[in-house]
Backbone as ProteinMPNN parsed JSONL, in Angstrom:
{"seq_chain_A": "XXXXXXXXXXXXXXXXXXXXXXXXXXXXXXXXXXXXXXXXXXXXXXXXXXXXXXXXXXXXXXXXXXXXXXXXXXXXXXXXXXXXXXXXXXXXXXXXXXXXXXXXXXXXXXXXXXXXXXXX", "coords_chain_A": {"N_chain_A": [[33.737, -117.704, 68.668], [32.322, -114.794, 68.339], [32.518, -112.02, 70.373], [30.963, -109.018, 71.649], [31.135, -106.675, 73.941], [29.262, -104.346, 75.826], [29.17, -100.809, 76.705], [28.955, -100.556, 79.62], [30.148, -102.983, 80.677], [32.485, -104.431, 82.782], [36.036, -103.873, 81.719], [38.234, -105.967, 82.342], [36.829, -108.555, 82.165], [37.224, -109.317, 79.744], [39.723, -110.933, 79.689], [38.779, -113.586, 81.248], [37.702, -114.829, 79.048], [39.237, -116.869, 77.073], [39.917, -117.888, 73.639], [37.61, -116.563, 72.392], [36.6, -114.122, 70.224], [36.96, -111.078, 71.158], [35.401, -107.871, 71.863], [35.019, -104.427, 72.736], [32.352, -102.02, 72.709], [33.278, -99.517, 73.27], [35.679, -99.458, 71.819], [35.239, -99.887, 69.075], [33.987, -97.767, 68.518], [31.658, -97.267, 69.145], [30.213, -96.288, 71.64], [28.434, -94.328, 71.974], [25.867, -95.185, 70.573], [22.644, -96.034, 70.184], [20.523, -98.396, 71.832], [19.383, -100.132, 70.045], [20.712, -99.399, 67.424], [23.019, -100.438, 68.214], [22.889, -102.792, 68.265], [22.309, -103.414, 65.55], [24.647, -102.283, 64.187], [26.711, -104.324, 65.444], [25.657, -106.698, 64.683], [26.078, -106.41, 61.901], [28.765, -106.068, 61.687], [29.438, -108.79, 62.205], [29.156, -109.976, 64.838], [28.502, -112.457, 67.17], [27.279, -112.189, 69.539], [26.235, -110.364, 72.055], [27.21, -108.677, 75.078], [25.575, -107.2, 77.879], [24.86, -105.126, 80.73], [22.786, -104.111, 80.93], [19.747, -104.155, 81.871], [17.372, -103.265, 80.816], [17.233, -103.509, 78.24], [16.17, -105.693, 77.169], [13.396, -105.3, 77.078], [13.196, -102.899, 75.544], [13.885, -103.867, 72.686], [13.342, -105.913, 70.181], [14.323, -109.075, 69.738], [13.652, -111.016, 67.9], [14.486, -112.721, 64.671], [16.769, -111.46, 64.439], [20.205, -112.002, 64.248], [21.847, -111.921, 65.971], [22.841, -113.064, 69.44], [21.787, -112.149, 73.087], [23.385, -111.499, 76.01], [22.463, -110.708, 79.175], [23.639, -109.36, 82.161], [23.181, -109.252, 85.433], [24.546, -107.381, 87.323], [26.864, -105.085, 86.914], [29.183, -105.333, 88.806], [32.361, -105.748, 89.49], [33.404, -107.493, 91.062], [31.495, -109.594, 91.563], [31.138, -110.272, 88.822], [33.63, -111.395, 88.137], [33.955, -113.744, 89.894], [32.114, -115.279, 88.779], [32.761, -115.906, 86.106], [32.836, -118.383, 84.453], [29.981, -118.916, 84.491], [29.147, -117.084, 83.175], [30.426, -117.333, 80.839], [29.298, -119.748, 80.075], [26.738, -119.335, 79.532], [27.048, -117.708, 77.174], [27.488, -119.977, 75.584], [25.218, -121.327, 75.59], [23.476, -119.689, 74.23], [21.475, -118.823, 71.645], [21.131, -117.589, 68.198], [18.734, -114.513, 68.027], [18.238, -114.853, 70.732], [17.794, -114.376, 74.152], [19.415, -114.09, 77.213], [19.412, -113.95, 80.649], [21.564, -113.388, 83.51], [21.976, -114.111, 86.241], [23.702, -112.639, 88.809], [24.729, -112.901, 91.918], [25.725, -110.712, 94.616], [28.688, -110.61, 96.495], [29.037, -111.488, 100.0], [29.475, -108.978, 102.314], [32.181, -108.692, 104.446], [32.437, -107.482, 107.874], [34.789, -105.95, 109.471], [36.128, -106.244, 112.522], [36.355, -103.522, 115.035], [39.534, -102.601, 116.202], [40.479, -103.665, 119.755], [40.786, -101.557, 122.342], [43.551, -100.395, 124.342], [42.564, -100.037, 127.106]], "CA_chain_A": [[32.597, -116.803, 69.127], [32.614, -113.142, 68.507], [31.412, -111.314, 71.276], [30.669, -107.669, 71.723], [30.895, -106.032, 75.107], [28.686, -102.91, 75.891], [29.918, -99.959, 77.412], [28.695, -101.043, 80.997], [30.87, -104.193, 81.292], [33.994, -104.017, 82.826], [37.193, -104.333, 80.833], [39.031, -107.0, 82.772], [36.357, -109.517, 81.653], [38.154, -109.71, 78.409], [40.722, -111.836, 80.201], [38.543, -114.89, 81.206], [36.932, -115.539, 77.868], [40.06, -117.333, 76.047], [38.99, -118.861, 72.704], [36.737, -115.954, 71.736], [37.082, -112.732, 69.53], [36.122, -109.934, 71.97], [35.773, -106.621, 71.202], [34.127, -103.235, 73.247], [31.641, -101.225, 71.587], [34.017, -97.855, 72.763], [36.826, -99.853, 70.978], [34.689, -99.69, 67.761], [33.595, -96.338, 68.341], [30.087, -97.514, 69.389], [29.634, -95.955, 72.968], [27.176, -93.753, 71.904], [24.958, -95.567, 69.604], [21.351, -96.399, 71.152], [20.36, -100.107, 71.887], [18.838, -100.538, 68.622], [21.721, -98.984, 66.675], [24.081, -100.95, 68.558], [22.498, -104.328, 67.995], [22.508, -103.489, 64.159], [25.988, -102.199, 63.891], [27.112, -105.591, 65.81], [25.22, -107.8, 63.412], [26.572, -106.091, 60.557], [30.137, -106.614, 61.756], [29.716, -110.289, 62.33], [29.274, -110.541, 66.226], [27.522, -113.751, 67.374], [26.578, -112.136, 70.721], [26.37, -109.003, 72.806], [27.039, -108.558, 76.667], [25.474, -106.113, 78.519], [24.343, -105.083, 82.01], [21.38, -102.806, 80.566], [18.619, -105.053, 81.902], [16.191, -102.693, 80.27], [17.346, -103.721, 76.759], [15.181, -106.849, 76.888], [12.243, -104.608, 76.722], [13.636, -102.123, 74.361], [14.396, -104.293, 71.561], [12.553, -107.254, 69.735], [15.421, -109.95, 69.278], [13.152, -112.2, 66.933], [14.812, -112.349, 63.605], [18.308, -111.311, 64.661], [21.442, -112.957, 63.954], [22.782, -111.705, 67.474], [21.982, -113.345, 70.858], [22.199, -111.096, 74.113], [23.47, -112.042, 77.541], [22.507, -109.547, 80.179], [24.131, -109.548, 83.56], [22.031, -108.412, 86.489], [24.895, -106.259, 87.607], [28.404, -104.757, 86.582], [29.961, -105.09, 89.931], [33.323, -106.452, 89.058], [33.945, -109.141, 92.073], [30.332, -110.45, 91.263], [31.333, -110.93, 87.461], [34.86, -112.069, 88.094], [33.99, -115.032, 90.662], [31.052, -115.935, 88.11], [32.965, -115.81, 84.801], [32.253, -119.524, 84.099], [28.604, -118.894, 84.342], [28.748, -115.939, 81.924], [30.824, -118.042, 79.421], [28.359, -120.84, 79.788], [25.623, -118.41, 79.091], [27.529, -117.556, 75.877], [27.253, -121.214, 74.878], [23.8, -121.677, 75.51], [22.439, -118.576, 73.651], [21.834, -118.791, 69.892], [20.773, -116.138, 67.59], [17.487, -113.936, 68.443], [17.692, -115.491, 71.985], [18.221, -113.996, 75.315], [19.712, -114.979, 78.46], [19.777, -113.329, 81.677], [22.734, -114.28, 84.155], [21.822, -113.542, 87.63], [25.221, -112.538, 89.597], [24.863, -112.533, 93.162], [26.822, -109.98, 95.034], [29.323, -111.209, 97.431], [28.739, -110.837, 101.331], [30.841, -108.041, 102.841], [32.745, -108.969, 105.622], [32.708, -106.274, 108.493], [36.013, -105.948, 110.273], [35.689, -105.654, 113.998], [37.253, -102.553, 115.509], [40.764, -102.907, 117.279], [40.27, -103.639, 120.987], [41.729, -100.776, 122.857], [44.413, -100.988, 125.807], [42.294, -99.535, 128.09]], "C_chain_A": [[32.97, -115.318, 68.937], [31.642, -112.514, 69.311], [31.902, -109.845, 71.544], [30.458, -107.667, 73.206], [30.268, -104.888, 75.402], [29.444, -101.997, 76.759], [29.972, -100.094, 78.991], [29.301, -102.19, 81.547], [32.233, -103.808, 81.387], [35.076, -104.537, 82.002], [37.786, -105.811, 81.235], [38.26, -108.365, 82.3], [36.735, -110.206, 80.546], [38.885, -110.989, 78.766], [40.077, -113.425, 80.273], [37.525, -115.383, 80.074], [38.001, -115.792, 76.744], [39.278, -118.137, 74.854], [38.145, -117.869, 72.176], [37.163, -114.569, 71.384], [36.421, -111.872, 70.497], [36.774, -108.794, 71.708], [34.698, -105.332, 72.478], [33.772, -102.434, 72.463], [32.479, -99.528, 71.826], [35.228, -98.125, 71.743], [36.897, -99.529, 69.29], [34.073, -98.306, 67.571], [31.914, -96.291, 68.466], [29.418, -97.024, 70.509], [28.448, -95.247, 72.808], [25.792, -94.167, 71.1], [23.795, -96.022, 70.722], [21.488, -97.883, 71.042], [19.888, -100.748, 70.436], [19.842, -100.463, 67.502], [22.998, -100.079, 66.774], [23.915, -102.524, 67.914], [22.715, -104.658, 66.566], [23.587, -103.323, 63.786], [26.88, -103.534, 64.421], [26.857, -106.745, 65.006], [25.952, -107.599, 62.191], [27.857, -106.381, 60.628], [30.239, -108.138, 62.182], [29.865, -110.822, 63.886], [28.19, -111.511, 66.371], [26.664, -113.207, 68.696], [26.994, -110.638, 71.598], [26.098, -109.28, 74.071], [26.793, -107.387, 77.008], [25.185, -106.174, 79.938], [23.22, -104.286, 82.073], [20.47, -103.806, 80.722], [17.309, -104.496, 81.255], [16.053, -103.102, 78.694], [16.362, -104.81, 76.343], [13.948, -106.4, 76.423], [12.16, -103.492, 75.942], [13.479, -102.71, 72.959], [13.803, -105.643, 71.409], [13.738, -108.063, 69.038], [14.71, -110.909, 68.003], [13.606, -111.451, 65.581], [16.006, -111.831, 63.267], [19.281, -112.06, 64.634], [22.572, -112.991, 65.231], [22.136, -112.105, 68.634], [22.516, -112.144, 71.971], [22.182, -111.765, 75.149], [23.529, -111.035, 78.176], [22.825, -109.785, 81.643], [23.374, -108.72, 84.231], [22.828, -107.494, 87.425], [26.438, -106.32, 86.93], [29.406, -104.793, 87.504], [30.973, -106.354, 89.66], [33.589, -107.789, 89.935], [32.699, -109.704, 91.437], [30.804, -111.238, 89.731], [32.433, -111.777, 87.657], [34.773, -113.837, 88.734], [32.97, -115.868, 89.56], [31.424, -116.122, 86.39], [32.625, -117.199, 84.4], [30.889, -119.814, 83.745], [28.36, -117.994, 83.052], [29.103, -116.741, 80.702], [29.79, -119.27, 79.055], [27.024, -120.17, 79.298], [25.709, -118.12, 77.549], [26.971, -118.925, 74.968], [26.106, -121.742, 74.466], [23.005, -120.99, 74.876], [22.549, -118.536, 72.048], [21.232, -117.315, 69.561], [19.157, -115.662, 67.883], [17.341, -114.383, 69.953], [18.357, -114.268, 72.899], [18.233, -114.267, 76.518], [20.022, -113.904, 79.525], [20.724, -113.937, 82.823], [22.544, -113.292, 85.433], [22.968, -113.587, 88.314], [24.794, -111.871, 91.033], [25.843, -111.686, 93.885], [27.365, -110.497, 96.132], [29.006, -110.43, 98.818], [29.828, -109.878, 101.543], [30.879, -108.467, 104.075], [33.218, -107.679, 106.476], [34.167, -106.884, 109.189], [35.646, -105.463, 111.754], [36.798, -104.486, 114.465], [38.353, -103.048, 116.316], [40.078, -102.629, 118.806], [41.355, -102.725, 121.905], [42.384, -101.09, 124.169], [43.55, -100.603, 127.173], [41.026, -99.145, 128.784]], "O_chain_A": [[33.965, -114.827, 69.469], [30.426, -112.42, 69.149], [33.095, -109.558, 71.639], [29.724, -108.503, 73.733], [31.09, -104.02, 75.107], [30.317, -102.439, 77.505], [30.994, -99.752, 79.585], [29.103, -102.487, 82.725], [32.954, -103.185, 80.608], [34.98, -105.695, 81.595], [37.762, -106.721, 80.406], [38.996, -109.316, 82.037], [36.626, -111.419, 80.368], [38.644, -112.029, 78.154], [40.572, -114.352, 79.631], [36.666, -116.241, 80.275], [37.91, -115.204, 75.667], [38.286, -118.844, 75.027], [37.714, -118.332, 71.12], [37.941, -113.919, 72.081], [35.203, -112.012, 70.606], [37.952, -108.546, 71.451], [33.622, -105.743, 72.91], [34.494, -102.005, 71.563], [32.418, -98.603, 71.017], [35.687, -97.259, 70.997], [37.807, -99.174, 68.541], [33.723, -97.873, 66.474], [31.149, -95.458, 67.979], [28.2, -97.183, 70.586], [27.46, -95.54, 73.482], [24.797, -93.443, 71.082], [24.045, -96.301, 71.894], [22.318, -98.488, 70.363], [20.191, -101.86, 70.005], [19.865, -101.368, 66.668], [23.723, -100.471, 65.86], [24.722, -103.169, 67.245], [23.151, -105.749, 66.199], [23.923, -104.13, 62.92], [27.847, -103.78, 63.701], [27.683, -107.607, 64.704], [26.396, -108.534, 61.524], [28.302, -106.992, 59.657], [31.356, -108.546, 62.502], [30.509, -111.827, 64.184], [27.114, -111.407, 65.781], [25.547, -113.667, 68.932], [28.095, -110.087, 71.582], [25.106, -109.923, 74.416], [27.513, -106.457, 76.645], [25.248, -107.294, 80.445], [22.744, -103.834, 83.115], [20.274, -104.475, 79.708], [16.297, -105.191, 81.175], [15.006, -103.034, 78.049], [15.81, -104.78, 75.243], [13.394, -106.963, 75.479], [11.041, -103.078, 75.637], [12.94, -102.015, 72.097], [13.75, -106.433, 72.351], [14.095, -107.761, 67.899], [15.471, -111.467, 67.212], [13.387, -110.281, 65.268], [16.379, -111.698, 62.101], [19.04, -113.115, 65.221], [23.589, -113.653, 65.44], [21.031, -111.653, 68.933], [23.459, -111.386, 71.741], [21.275, -112.551, 75.423], [24.481, -110.278, 77.991], [22.06, -110.535, 82.249], [22.933, -107.652, 83.807], [22.205, -106.835, 88.257], [27.023, -107.33, 86.54], [30.509, -104.348, 87.186], [30.653, -107.541, 89.609], [33.92, -108.887, 89.489], [33.018, -110.49, 90.545], [30.819, -112.456, 89.547], [32.265, -112.959, 87.358], [35.309, -114.831, 88.244], [33.075, -117.094, 89.528], [30.568, -116.414, 85.556], [31.658, -117.026, 83.659], [30.554, -120.683, 82.94], [27.548, -118.197, 82.148], [28.358, -116.865, 79.729], [29.557, -119.641, 77.905], [26.327, -120.846, 78.541], [24.754, -118.235, 76.782], [26.25, -118.9, 73.97], [25.867, -122.386, 73.444], [21.838, -121.369, 74.776], [23.555, -118.259, 71.396], [20.973, -116.339, 70.265], [18.348, -116.587, 67.952], [16.206, -114.251, 70.412], [19.185, -113.444, 72.511], [17.21, -114.683, 77.06], [20.847, -113.026, 79.271], [20.554, -115.141, 83.015], [22.86, -112.109, 85.563], [23.375, -114.736, 88.491], [24.58, -110.677, 91.243], [27.0, -112.06, 93.695], [26.536, -110.933, 96.931], [28.783, -109.223, 98.912], [30.935, -109.978, 101.015], [29.884, -108.635, 104.778], [34.103, -106.924, 106.071], [34.462, -108.069, 109.342], [34.984, -104.463, 112.029], [37.997, -104.63, 114.225], [38.104, -103.933, 117.133], [39.344, -101.673, 119.057], [42.509, -103.084, 122.138], [41.909, -101.883, 124.981], [44.004, -100.948, 128.264], [41.068, -98.596, 129.885]]}, "name": "protein", "num_of_chains": 1, "seq": "XXXXXXXXXXXXXXXXXXXXXXXXXXXXXXXXXXXXXXXXXXXXXXXXXXXXXXXXXXXXXXXXXXXXXXXXXXXXXXXXXXXXXXXXXXXXXXXXXXXXXXXXXXXXXXXXXXXXXXXX"}
């Protein structure tokens, strides 16, 4: 599967996507394209899926009749993405042409450290 990652997707996500042909919009010179133009360029280049953290894209673009699927992450927080990489990969596998899937990624709970106890 050919995957295009939008400019708001962290670069390290490429590592947990073995077996897929991945590219980033910025690598292709598409960083400044508007959403509709980015979808059209990705389709013309033969990409199967666009991954983005732009939650508004769903409301801005009509995917019916498109040959590309859209997977939208609820956040681009790297820790949330890293621990949920299998869920993101499953979303690619379950999304077809012209379909939209949103992957809700919970942010991990922050652990607060207790201040050191003084001597006195």
